[in-house]
N, C-alpha and C positions, 0 to 999 in steps of 0.2 A: 504494500500500500504506500509506504514512504517513497519508494522508487517512482511510482506513478505520479505522486504529488510533485516530486522533484522535477520530473520530465515536463509536467504541465507548467509549473512555475518557470522553468528555464525557457520553455517555448514562448511563454507570454513575454518575458523580458527581451528575448531575441526579436520577436515581432514588434514590440514597442520601440526598441532601438532602431530597427530597420525602417519603421514607418516615419521616424523623425530625421533620419540621416540625410535624405535628399531634399528636405524641405528648405526652400529659400527663405532666409530670415529677412523680414522687412526692416527698414530703418525705423527706429523708434525715437520719436522726438518727445521732449517733455510737454505735457499738456499745459498750454498757456493760452490765455485769451479766450475769446468766444469762438474763434474759428482758426484753429492751428493750421499752418500751411501743410499741404500734402504734396510730396514730390511724385509726379506721375511718371512711372517708368515705362509703361506700355503705351506705344504710340497710337494704338487703336482705341484707347480710352476716350470716352466722350467728355466734352466740356462740362464742368460744374457751373451751371448758369449762376449769374449774380454773385460771383466769387473772385478770389485772387489765386493766380497760379504763379508759383516761383519757378522760373524756367532756367535758373542758373544754379547748379549744384554747389558752387563756391559760397553762396550766401544762404543756403537752405537752413542751416543751423544757426546762422548769425542774426536772423530777424524773425519776428513773430508778427502775424497779422492779428491784431487785437479785435478789430471790428470792420465790417463793410456795410454800406447802405446806399440808398439812392432816394432822391426826391424830385418832384416836378418843380420847375422854376415858374415864375410868373408868365413866361412865354410858352409854357408847356413842353419845353425841352427837358432833358433828364440830366441832373447833376449826380454823379457817382463819387463815392469817396471811400477811402480805406485808411484806417488808423494803423500805422506801422511802428513797431518798437525794435530798437537796436538792443540785442541781447549781449553785446560785447562791451568791453571796457575801453574801447577806442572808437573814434568817429568812423562812420561808414558813409559811402557815397553809392546810392543805388539809382536805378532808372525804372520808370513805370510808364505804361501806356494802356489804353483801354480800347476794346472793340465793342461796337454796339450792334444789336440784332433786333429784328422785328418780331411780331407775334408768332411767325412761322419758324423762328430761330435762324433766319437767314441774315447774313451780314448786310447792313444797309449803309454803313459808313466804313470807310477804310480805317485801319487802326490809327489812333492819334499819334502824334510825334512823341518820341521818348521824352519824358520830363525828368530832369535830374532832381533828386531828393537828397538832402544832407541830414543824416541822423546823428545826433550827438551821442556820446557814450552813454549807454543805458537809458537813452531818451526816446521820446515818441515824436512822430511827425505825421501830419495828415497829407495824403495825396488826394487830389480831387480833379475832376475833369467834367466838361459839359458836352452833351451831344449837340449837334446842329439841327437835327430833325426832331419832329414831335411824335413820330410813330415808332419810337424806340420802346421795346418791352424788356429786353435783357441786356446784360453787359458782362464782360469778362476782362479783368485787369491782369496784366502780365508784369512781373517784376524780374529784373536782372541786376547784376552788379554793374555799377557805373564805370564808364571808360576813363 
């Protein structure tokens, strides 16, 4: 009976070990802010609408996206903004741009020009941009390291 239990237990541990061997470990970032950045490794992944994408690996762990939002202006265009925090002890220079989409999630304005943002050490800064059209329903902000 002991031999049979030992064989079952050994088999269980071997299967458990083998099932976890080939598993690709994801990058784990500390949970901070209301919308922590997610690095998308699969190019077939769809856009997370009304959010921020960090497209540069060099700054993925250096900044945090604290909050994003949008509101209509008096002329019915869309103002989008993101609150960004520098998680390092030194100043950072990053760049951001936004792409606007209609109700069918089709791009209706080309991406805006890259806007340079200076983040003080452990400080926060707001990035904002306005659409030029009134039929905007979605946005997607991209962030990269400044040149």
